[in-house]
Backbone as CSV, one residue per row, in Angstrom:
resi,resn,N_x,N_y,N_z,CA_x,CA_y,CA_z,C_x,C_y,C_z
1,MET,0.846,-1.189,0.000,0.000,0.000,0.000,0.888,1.248,0.000
2,LEU,0.730,2.087,-1.016,1.476,3.346,-1.125,0.755,4.414,-0.313
3,ARG,1.426,4.935,0.703,0.811,5.907,1.609,1.339,7.303,1.300
4,ILE,0.417,8.206,0.952,0.778,9.562,0.527,0.079,10.569,1.428
5,ALA,0.826,11.583,1.858,0.263,12.678,2.649,0.251,13.954,1.818
6,ILE,-0.834,14.704,1.927,-0.941,16.031,1.316,-1.092,17.028,2.448
7,CYS,-0.148,17.951,2.566,-0.192,18.942,3.640,-0.259,20.334,3.015
8,ASP,-1.436,20.935,3.080,-1.670,22.257,2.504,-2.816,22.898,3.279
9,ASP,-2.670,24.175,3.640,-3.718,24.811,4.438,-4.889,25.317,3.601
10,GLN,-4.802,25.171,2.280,-5.893,25.591,1.404,-6.701,24.364,0.941
11,PRO,-7.968,24.243,1.357,-8.766,23.085,0.946,-8.834,22.906,-0.568
12,SER,-8.898,24.002,-1.306,-8.992,23.899,-2.761,-7.721,23.301,-3.359
13,GLU,-6.570,23.615,-2.767,-5.302,23.072,-3.259,-5.195,21.588,-2.920
14,ARG,-5.657,21.205,-1.744,-5.645,19.782,-1.381,-6.550,18.992,-2.315
15,GLU,-7.706,19.572,-2.631,-8.649,18.899,-3.531,-8.063,18.772,-4.934
16,LEU,-7.387,19.813,-5.402,-6.790,19.785,-6.741,-5.725,18.699,-6.846
17,LEU,-4.833,18.645,-5.854,-3.781,17.632,-5.880,-4.365,16.243,-5.696
18,GLY,-5.341,16.120,-4.805,-5.982,14.821,-4.612,-6.653,14.326,-5.877
19,ARG,-7.293,15.223,-6.613,-7.944,14.851,-7.869,-6.910,14.389,-8.893
20,PHE,-5.769,15.098,-8.948,-4.700,14.686,-9.869,-4.194,13.284,-9.510
21,LEU,-3.948,13.042,-8.223,-3.411,11.748,-7.802,-4.400,10.625,-8.070
22,ARG,-5.677,10.864,-7.840,-6.675,9.829,-8.118,-6.732,9.507,-9.609
23,ALA,-6.614,10.519,-10.432,-6.605,10.284,-11.882,-5.346,9.545,-12.303
24,TYR,-4.226,9.908,-11.707,-2.952,9.252,-12.063,-3.010,7.767,-11.712
25,PHE,-3.452,7.453,-10.493,-3.435,6.060,-10.066,-4.578,5.243,-10.653
26,ALA,-5.541,5.910,-11.241,-6.564,5.171,-11.978,-5.956,4.518,-13.216
27,ALA,-4.842,5.079,-13.680,-4.183,4.560,-14.877,-2.900,3.788,-14.561
28,HIS,-2.580,3.639,-13.264,-1.353,2.933,-12.865,-1.698,1.908,-11.782
29,PRO,-1.122,0.710,-11.858,-1.521,-0.396,-10.975,-0.895,-0.339,-9.584
30,TYR,-1.265,0.659,-8.810,-0.767,0.776,-7.442,-1.945,0.944,-6.484
31,GLU,-1.898,0.203,-5.384,-2.844,0.469,-4.302,-2.286,1.644,-3.512
32,TYR,-3.144,2.583,-3.166,-2.652,3.788,-2.493,-3.674,4.282,-1.482
33,GLU,-3.190,5.146,-0.590,-4.036,5.745,0.428,-3.600,7.199,0.601
34,LEU,-4.551,8.117,0.562,-4.259,9.539,0.720,-4.700,10.012,2.098
35,THR,-3.828,10.778,2.744,-4.150,11.405,4.026,-3.891,12.896,3.894
36,GLU,-4.862,13.701,4.301,-4.740,15.155,4.158,-4.485,15.816,5.501
37,TYR,-3.641,16.849,5.469,-3.364,17.679,6.637,-3.556,19.139,6.244
38,ALA,-4.184,19.898,7.136,-4.405,21.319,6.882,-3.297,22.184,7.472
39,GLY,-2.295,21.571,8.086,-1.184,22.324,8.665,-0.013,21.417,8.952
40,GLY,1.147,22.047,9.168,2.357,21.272,9.409,2.419,20.650,10.789
41,GLU,1.842,21.336,11.794,1.929,20.824,13.161,1.295,19.439,13.318
42,PRO,0.074,19.196,12.803,-0.515,17.857,12.953,0.309,16.769,12.272
43,LEU,0.903,17.095,11.135,1.729,16.112,10.433,2.951,15.755,11.267
44,VAL,3.656,16.764,11.775,4.837,16.508,12.605,4.446,15.775,13.879
45,ASP,3.322,16.178,14.479,2.864,15.527,15.712,2.576,14.046,15.482
46,ASP,1.967,13.716,14.348,1.670,12.312,14.067,2.946,11.493,13.942
47,TYR,3.983,12.066,13.333,5.258,11.356,13.253,5.893,11.223,14.633
48,GLU,5.836,12.286,15.402,6.432,12.254,16.740,5.742,11.224,17.627
49,ASP,4.435,11.070,17.451,3.665,10.116,18.249,3.733,8.698,17.686
50,GLY,4.394,8.535,16.533,4.477,7.218,15.923,3.209,6.797,15.213
51,CYS,2.343,7.762,14.896,1.053,7.454,14.256,1.103,7.568,12.733
52,ALA,2.218,8.045,12.196,2.298,8.274,10.750,3.549,7.616,10.190
53,CYS,3.414,7.089,8.995,4.553,6.517,8.275,4.194,6.550,6.791
54,PHE,4.588,7.617,6.101,4.205,7.806,4.712,5.352,7.442,3.767
55,ASP,4.970,7.079,2.558,5.951,6.799,1.509,6.326,8.060,0.744
56,LEU,5.429,9.046,0.752,5.649,10.295,0.014,4.811,11.388,0.669
57,ILE,5.417,12.585,0.797,4.713,13.717,1.389,4.748,14.893,0.424
58,PHE,3.571,15.426,0.098,3.461,16.691,-0.623,3.263,17.775,0.433
59,LEU,4.172,18.747,0.480,4.190,19.709,1.576,4.244,21.137,1.034
60,ASP,3.206,21.913,1.358,3.177,23.314,0.949,4.177,24.109,1.786
61,ILE,4.888,25.039,1.168,5.868,25.842,1.896,5.190,26.924,2.723
62,PHE,4.184,27.590,2.166,3.532,28.702,2.855,2.295,28.199,3.601
63,LEU,2.508,27.736,4.836,1.437,27.230,5.676,1.163,28.201,6.807
64,ASP,-0.076,28.230,7.272,-0.369,28.971,8.493,0.320,28.267,9.666
65,GLY,0.824,29.042,10.613,1.528,28.440,11.740,2.938,28.073,11.341
66,ILE,3.335,26.836,11.596,4.662,26.372,11.228,4.785,26.314,9.709
67,LEU,5.831,26.935,9.151,6.032,26.932,7.708,6.473,25.550,7.233
68,GLY,6.249,25.305,5.942,6.577,24.005,5.384,8.034,23.633,5.531
69,MET,8.943,24.609,5.371,10.365,24.310,5.487,10.719,23.909,6.913
70,GLU,10.107,24.583,7.876,10.331,24.233,9.285,9.750,22.859,9.597
71,ALA,8.573,22.585,9.045,7.965,21.268,9.234,8.854,20.169,8.660
72,ALA,9.463,20.433,7.500,10.342,19.447,6.873,11.546,19.149,7.758
73,ARG,12.119,20.190,8.346,13.264,19.974,9.226,12.880,19.142,10.448
74,SER,11.684,19.389,10.977,11.206,18.590,12.109,10.940,17.149,11.683
75,LEU,10.373,16.971,10.495,10.088,15.622,10.011,11.355,14.796,9.846
76,ARG,12.452,15.453,9.495,13.700,14.728,9.271,14.224,14.076,10.551
77,ARG,13.769,14.524,11.705,14.179,13.883,12.956,13.530,12.513,13.102
78,PHE,12.361,12.336,12.528,11.617,11.091,12.673,11.611,10.258,11.397
79,ALA,11.763,10.906,10.269,11.705,10.206,8.980,12.787,10.766,8.064
80,PRO,14.049,10.391,8.305,15.142,10.983,7.529,15.126,10.653,6.049
81,ARG,14.373,9.600,5.673,14.425,9.180,4.268,13.145,9.432,3.491
82,VAL,12.075,9.832,4.154,10.811,9.961,3.427,10.926,11.046,2.352
83,PRO,10.573,10.740,1.109,10.626,11.751,0.047,9.598,12.854,0.275
84,ILE,10.051,14.093,0.172,9.174,15.260,0.334,9.178,16.053,-0.965
85,ILE,7.990,16.337,-1.484,7.840,17.195,-2.657,7.188,18.485,-2.181
86,PHE,7.889,19.600,-2.361,7.374,20.884,-1.913,6.419,21.488,-2.945
87,LEU,5.401,22.155,-2.434,4.430,22.864,-3.252,4.449,24.337,-2.850
88,THR,4.451,25.232,-3.821,4.430,26.652,-3.500,4.036,27.465,-4.713
89,ALA,3.591,28.681,-4.465,3.215,29.580,-5.551,4.412,30.349,-6.078
90,SER,5.545,30.250,-5.376,6.736,31.004,-5.778,7.944,30.085,-5.847
91,PRO,8.783,30.244,-6.859,9.990,29.425,-6.969,11.146,29.932,-6.111
92,ASP,10.914,30.971,-5.303,12.008,31.593,-4.559,12.654,30.658,-3.555
93,TYR,11.918,29.653,-3.090,12.447,28.772,-2.048,12.999,27.458,-2.612
94,ALA,13.162,27.390,-3.909,13.615,26.142,-4.518,14.963,25.702,-3.977
95,LEU,15.918,26.627,-3.871,17.255,26.274,-3.398,17.205,25.784,-1.960
96,GLU,16.447,26.484,-1.110,16.344,26.073,0.291,15.676,24.717,0.432
97,SER,14.738,24.405,-0.470,14.061,23.111,-0.382,15.033,21.969,-0.606
98,TYR,16.041,22.165,-1.425,17.015,21.108,-1.643,17.998,21.013,-0.494
99,ASP,18.088,22.045,0.328,18.906,21.968,1.536,18.339,20.952,2.521
100,VAL,17.041,20.722,2.478,16.432,19.709,3.338,16.205,18.409,2.557
101,ARG,16.951,18.267,1.490,16.926,17.059,0.657,15.521,16.737,0.172
102,ALA,14.847,17.754,-0.333,13.534,17.522,-0.917,13.675,16.662,-2.175
103,TYR,12.683,15.836,-2.407,12.730,14.993,-3.600,12.382,15.783,-4.855
104,GLY,11.554,16.810,-4.682,11.150,17.599,-5.837,10.475,18.879,-5.412
105,TYR,10.081,19.654,-6.393,9.559,21.000,-6.153,8.543,21.302,-7.240
106,LEU,7.311,21.576,-6.865,6.256,21.878,-7.829,5.704,23.271,-7.556
107,VAL,5.694,24.097,-8.585,5.182,25.459,-8.461,3.701,25.465,-8.826
108,LYS,2.895,26.120,-8.006,1.471,26.266,-8.290,1.263,27.361,-9.335
109,PRO,0.215,27.253,-10.141,-0.769,26.163,-10.180,-0.148,24.872,-10.688
110,LEU,-0.691,23.766,-10.243,-0.119,22.454,-10.520,-0.095,22.163,-12.011
111,ASP,1.086,21.791,-12.488,1.261,21.365,-13.874,1.193,19.842,-13.899
112,ALA,0.147,19.285,-14.518,-0.061,17.836,-14.496,1.081,17.084,-15.159
113,GLY,1.652,17.627,-16.216,2.749,16.950,-16.901,3.978,16.839,-16.020
114,ARG,4.354,17.956,-15.400,5.528,17.946,-14.530,5.267,17.094,-13.287
115,ALA,4.083,17.220,-12.701,3.754,16.428,-11.516,3.756,14.940,-11.844
116,GLY,3.225,14.577,-13.005,3.195,13.176,-13.405,4.587,12.617,-13.622
117,ALA,5.464,13.403,-14.236,6.833,12.958,-14.475,7.579,12.763,-13.157
118,LEU,7.346,13.680,-12.201,8.000,13.579,-10.906,7.501,12.362,-10.140
119,LEU,6.189,12.126,-10.204,5.617,10.974,-9.524,6.098,9.668,-10.156
120,GLU,6.207,9.648,-11.462,6.704,8.454,-12.144,8.141,8.151,-11.728
121,ARG,8.964,9.189,-11.623,10.349,8.989,-11.199,10.416,8.471,-9.766
122,PHE,9.570,9.019,-8.888,9.527,8.538,-7.504,9.169,7.053,-7.450
123,LEU,8.149,6.652,-8.192,7.717,5.258,-8.173,8.816,4.336,-8.687
124,ARG,9.489,4.758,-9.737,10.533,3.927,-10.336,11.788,3.856,-9.464
125,GLU,12.242,5.000,-8.979,13.522,5.059,-8.273,13.401,4.766,-6.778
126,GLU,12.295,5.160,-6.169,12.183,5.063,-4.726,11.254,3.932,-4.276
127,TYR,10.011,4.013,-4.672,9.013,3.112,-4.086,9.204,1.663,-4.533
128,ASP,9.288,1.423,-5.832,9.419,0.055,-6.326,10.698,-0.594,-5.816
129,GLY,11.748,0.195,-5.715,13.025,-0.352,-5.257,13.048,-0.700,-3.786
130,ARG,12.090,-0.186,-3.014,12.077,-0.445,-1.576,11.144,-1.586,-1.185
131,GLN,10.458,-2.140,-2.134,9.434,-3.119,-1.779,9.996,-4.520,-1.584
132,LYS,10.985,-4.639,-0.718,11.497,-5.937,-0.316,10.495,-6.549,0.649
133,THR,10.254,-7.839,0.509,9.228,-8.472,1.326,9.743,-9.740,1.993
134,LEU,9.133,-10.050,3.126,9.427,-11.271,3.861,8.243,-12.214,3.680
135,LEU,8.522,-13.439,3.264,7.454,-14.424,3.069,7.138,-15.086,4.400
136,LEU,5.888,-14.950,4.836,5.424,-15.579,6.061,4.520,-16.744,5.693
137,ARG,4.869,-17.912,6.185,4.049,-19.097,5.934,3.260,-19.408,7.207
138,GLU,1.935,-19.292,7.103,1.049,-19.555,8.226,0.150,-20.722,7.844
139,GLY,0.450,-21.892,8.415,-0.296,-23.084,8.028,0.002,-23.422,6.578
140,GLY,-1.040,-23.608,5.794,-0.861,-23.913,4.380,-0.871,-22.680,3.505
141,ARG,-0.887,-21.506,4.117,-0.951,-20.262,3.361,0.340,-19.470,3.502
142,GLY,0.574,-18.604,2.546,1.748,-17.744,2.592,1.342,-16.298,2.350
143,ARG,2.068,-15.395,2.984,1.797,-13.971,2.807,3.111,-13.218,2.814
144,ARG,3.240,-12.265,1.905,4.449,-11.449,1.870,4.196,-10.129,2.588
145,ILE,5.122,-9.780,3.474,5.053,-8.550,4.252,6.252,-7.683,3.877
146,ALA,6.007,-6.427,3.539,7.105,-5.516,3.212,7.983,-5.335,4.444
147,TYR,9.290,-5.344,4.233,10.224,-5.166,5.346,9.869,-3.926,6.164
148,ARG,9.543,-2.850,5.455,9.328,-1.574,6.132,8.088,-1.578,7.020
149,GLU,7.198,-2.566,6.860,6.002,-2.652,7.694,6.249,-3.405,8.996
150,ILE,7.401,-4.056,9.097,7.713,-4.848,10.283,8.292,-3.942,11.367
151,GLU,7.737,-4.013,12.566,8.305,-3.258,13.685,9.314,-4.117,14.450
152,CYS,8.924,-5.312,14.829,9.864,-6.200,15.505,9.415,-7.639,15.327
153,ILE,10.326,-8.558,15.611,10.050,-9.988,15.521,10.535,-10.626,16.815
154,GLU,9.658,-11.371,17.445,9.994,-12.053,18.694,9.945,-13.558,18.483
155,SER,10.941,-14.253,19.011,10.981,-15.708,18.924,10.513,-16.312,20.242
156,ARG,9.553,-17.222,20.158,9.100,-17.984,21.309,9.196,-19.462,20.960
157,ARG,10.319,-20.044,21.332,10.635,-21.416,20.972,10.665,-21.540,19.448
158,ASN,9.765,-22.329,18.890,9.800,-22.515,17.432,8.769,-21.670,16.707
159,VAL,8.223,-20.664,17.391,7.226,-19.771,16.791,7.765,-18.343,16.790
160,LEU,7.595,-17.649,15.664,7.952,-16.243,15.581,6.689,-15.392,15.608
161,LEU,6.721,-14.331,16.411,5.644,-13.343,16.436,6.136,-12.132,15.667
162,VAL,5.561,-11.913,14.494,5.955,-10.802,13.632,4.963,-9.673,13.841
163,ARG,5.410,-8.585,14.461,4.535,-7.455,14.770,4.743,-6.361,13.736
164,LEU,3.632,-5.852,13.193,3.684,-4.864,12.125,3.400,-3.475,12.662
165,ASP,3.715,-2.468,11.848,3.534,-1.080,12.286,2.069,-0.683,12.403
166,ASN,1.168,-1.486,11.867,-0.268,-1.170,11.980,-0.932,-1.912,13.137
167,GLY,-0.124,-2.582,13.968,-0.655,-3.291,15.118,-0.941,-4.759,14.880
168,GLU,-0.879,-5.216,13.638,-1.124,-6.629,13.358,0.015,-7.487,13.917
169,GLU,-0.319,-8.729,14.250,0.684,-9.691,14.709,0.451,-11.020,14.005
170,HIS,1.524,-11.586,13.469,1.432,-12.861,12.750,2.314,-13.890,13.447
171,ARG,1.760,-15.095,13.618,2.499,-16.204,14.219,2.914,-17.158,13.108
172,VAL,4.216,-17.391,12.998,4.726,-18.259,11.942,5.763,-19.213,12.532
173,TYR,5.890,-20.360,11.896,6.899,-21.332,12.308,8.153,-21.106,11.471
174,ALA,9.184,-20.596,12.128,10.444,-20.307,11.443,11.529,-20.112,12.491
175,ARG,12.770,-20.059,12.058,13.906,-19.839,12.950,14.339,-18.383,12.861
176,LEU,14.557,-17.765,14.016,14.964,-16.362,14.032,16.307,-16.171,13.332
177,ASP,17.182,-17.145,13.432,18.484,-17.050,12.756,18.302,-16.917,11.246
178,ASP,17.369,-17.678,10.678,17.138,-17.621,9.232,16.575,-16.261,8.820
179,VAL,15.625,-15.745,9.611,15.037,-14.443,9.308,16.082,-13.344,9.458
180,GLU,16.938,-13.462,10.467,17.988,-12.464,10.667,18.885,-12.366,9.433
181,ARG,19.248,-13.511,8.857,20.101,-13.495,7.653,19.392,-12.830,6.489
182,GLU,18.100,-13.095,6.343,17.360,-12.487,5.232,17.255,-10.976,5.379
183,LEU,17.089,-10.488,6.611,16.881,-9.064,6.843,18.191,-8.280,6.953
184,GLU,19.303,-8.960,6.936,20.603,-8.285,7.086,20.794,-7.227,5.992
185,GLY,21.215,-6.036,6.415,21.453,-4.954,5.470,20.232,-4.142,5.109
186,HIS,19.096,-4.410,5.785,17.851,-3.704,5.476,17.322,-2.911,6.670
187,GLY,18.204,-2.509,7.583,17.792,-1.650,8.684,17.283,-2.384,9.905
188,PHE,17.595,-3.680,10.030,17.181,-4.460,11.197,18.400,-4.847,12.024
189,ILE,18.171,-5.075,13.335,19.265,-5.479,14.211,18.758,-6.532,15.195
190,ARG,19.586,-7.544,15.412,19.306,-8.573,16.427,19.803,-8.024,17.760
191,CYS,18.889,-7.598,18.607,19.257,-6.934,19.853,19.174,-7.860,21.057
192,HIS,18.699,-9.058,20.843,18.476,-9.996,21.940,18.382,-11.380,21.315
193,GLN,18.630,-12.398,22.120,18.523,-13.758,21.599,17.168,-14.019,20.969
194,SER,16.139,-13.328,21.480,14.764,-13.606,21.030,14.133,-12.480,20.227
195,TYR,14.898,-11.411,19.892,14.281,-10.260,19.236,15.128,-9.707,18.084
196,ILE,14.421,-9.286,17.035,14.973,-8.463,15.962,14.083,-7.229,15.872
197,VAL,14.681,-6.039,15.742,13.880,-4.820,15.623,14.202,-4.093,14.328
198,ASN,13.206,-3.383,13.824,13.371,-2.481,12.695,13.857,-1.148,13.264
199,MET,15.091,-0.767,12.957,15.671,0.434,13.557,14.949,1.707,13.141
200,ASP,14.242,1.687,12.027,13.460,2.854,11.619,12.228,3.046,12.489
201,ARG,11.874,2.012,13.265,10.699,2.099,14.133,11.078,2.318,15.594
202,VAL,12.357,2.517,15.877,12.800,2.772,17.252,12.589,4.247,17.576
203,ARG,11.958,4.515,18.728,11.743,5.896,19.161,12.905,6.378,20.025
204,THR,13.288,5.600,21.037,14.427,5.938,21.892,15.136,4.649,22.292
205,VAL,16.382,4.777,22.733,17.138,3.624,23.215,17.813,3.997,24.525
206,GLU,17.601,3.152,25.536,18.281,3.285,26.830,18.705,1.879,27.239
207,ASP,18.075,1.345,28.291,18.352,-0.046,28.652,17.649,-1.005,27.700
208,ASP,16.673,-0.476,26.963,15.966,-1.272,25.971,15.591,-0.355,24.814
209,PHE,14.975,-0.910,23.793,14.474,-0.122,22.675,13.001,0.203,22.935
210,LEU,12.658,1.490,22.886,11.257,1.889,22.918,10.812,2.065,21.477
211,MET,9.854,1.239,21.049,9.423,1.243,19.674,8.327,2.293,19.458
212,ALA,8.062,2.601,18.199,7.046,3.605,17.859,5.677,3.219,18.387
213,SER,5.403,1.934,18.508,4.114,1.457,19.011,3.992,1.609,20.514
214,GLY,5.114,1.882,21.194,5.117,1.945,22.647,5.661,0.687,23.294
215,GLU,5.862,-0.363,22.505,6.419,-1.610,23.044,7.894,-1.414,23.392
216,ARG,8.317,-2.050,24.492,9.721,-2.034,24.873,10.344,-3.384,24.531
217,VAL,11.455,-3.334,23.797,12.146,-4.540,23.368,13.485,-4.599,24.091
218,PRO,13.770,-5.691,24.790,15.007,-5.763,25.577,16.262,-5.812,24.702
219,ILE,17.341,-5.276,25.263,18.670,-5.378,24.668,19.486,-6.316,25.554
220,ARG,20.074,-7.314,24.968,20.826,-8.260,25.790,22.000,-7.553,26.473
221,GLN,22.282,-7.948,27.699,23.339,-7.296,28.461,24.701,-7.541,27.835
222,ARG,24.939,-8.772,27.428,26.216,-9.084,26.785,26.231,-8.490,25.374
223,GLY,27.115,-7.548,25.143,27.186,-6.900,23.838,26.267,-5.708,23.703
224,ALA,25.691,-5.222,24.812,24.749,-4.106,24.752,25.399,-2.857,24.157
225,LYS,26.642,-2.585,24.526,27.329,-1.407,24.002,27.484,-1.490,22.486
226,THR,27.799,-2.664,21.996,27.953,-2.857,20.553,26.627,-2.670,19.833
227,ILE,25.554,-3.160,20.431,24.232,-3.031,19.821,23.825,-1.560,19.751
228,ARG,24.016,-0.830,20.845,23.670,0.594,20.839,24.522,1.360,19.835
229,SER,25.800,1.023,19.778,26.691,1.700,18.818,26.245,1.435,17.391
230,ALA,25.838,0.189,17.087,25.373,-0.144,15.739,24.111,0.634,15.400
231,TYR,23.232,0.809,16.395,22.009,1.566,16.161,22.324,3.030,15.871
232,PHE,23.202,3.642,16.674,23.527,5.051,16.472,24.291,5.261,15.158
233,GLU,25.110,4.310,14.775,25.784,4.403,13.473,24.773,4.357,12.342
234,TYR,23.736,3.529,12.509,22.678,3.472,11.500,21.956,4.805,11.410
235,LEU,21.635,5.397,12.572,20.976,6.704,12.571,21.816,7.743,11.847
236,LEU,23.105,7.748,12.117,23.989,8.720,11.464,24.045,8.497,9.962
237,SER,24.074,7.230,9.549,24.124,6.943,8.109,22.863,7.410,7.406
238,GLN,21.699,7.274,8.094,20.452,7.713,7.495,20.351,9.237,7.503
239,ALA,20.838,9.869,8.575,20.823,11.324,8.636,21.710,11.924,7.561
240,GLU,22.790,11.254,7.232,23.701,11.768,6.201,23.028,11.802,4.839
241,LEU,22.084,10.877,4.629,21.363,10.841,3.352,20.508,12.095,3.159
242,THR,20.064,12.678,4.298,19.161,13.833,4.220,19.687,14.945,5.112
243,ARG,20.993,15.124,5.145,21.610,16.104,6.029,21.106,17.495,5.691
244,ILE,20.711,18.255,6.751,20.183,19.597,6.545,21.090,20.610,7.231
């Protein structure tokens, strides 16, 4: 599911962009979901609370209250990699938008050709390339779960509990060692004999990992310093991708 946010304080502008996106995806085979925000504060708050996780954000620069550029800088603390496309009536802020590693820049009124080309590039370069999935076999059925939807995996003897960012939990018969090898290099870390966590879903780290859902995942005492160091190195590597 492709999750897109539209953040603009003008209802008519949100409707215009939403209409364009609905027309675009009517002709392209993607499942998608649109979420609208009338200001930057609610969008940032949802990320801070762990309630939001979008694949693409359309963000107006001239917002009431917190400006779009300020909102983008705040978003980078919680979502260093999420592509942001800025919307504005003036091209004056184009250079500054790239300082926050914006994916693109659209000047109002919306040009469907330019917007379509930008969206096509995003789908090809960003979204399709990130859709790595884990095959979960439950009984005689199988289901693929995108890596990015996994918050953590807990092993209980020969059963794995795979918890997703939407609150779902799947019980599968598999070995945590095998899953760890598959997820290697995709932003996951084995922090305990019985746990693997998605580092993009970690809110804070102290004696344990506090996840975006509010769940606390233990860090094994032996090697705890190494685990924390690996997590902070990952954060730095992701911040470097969108350094502001």
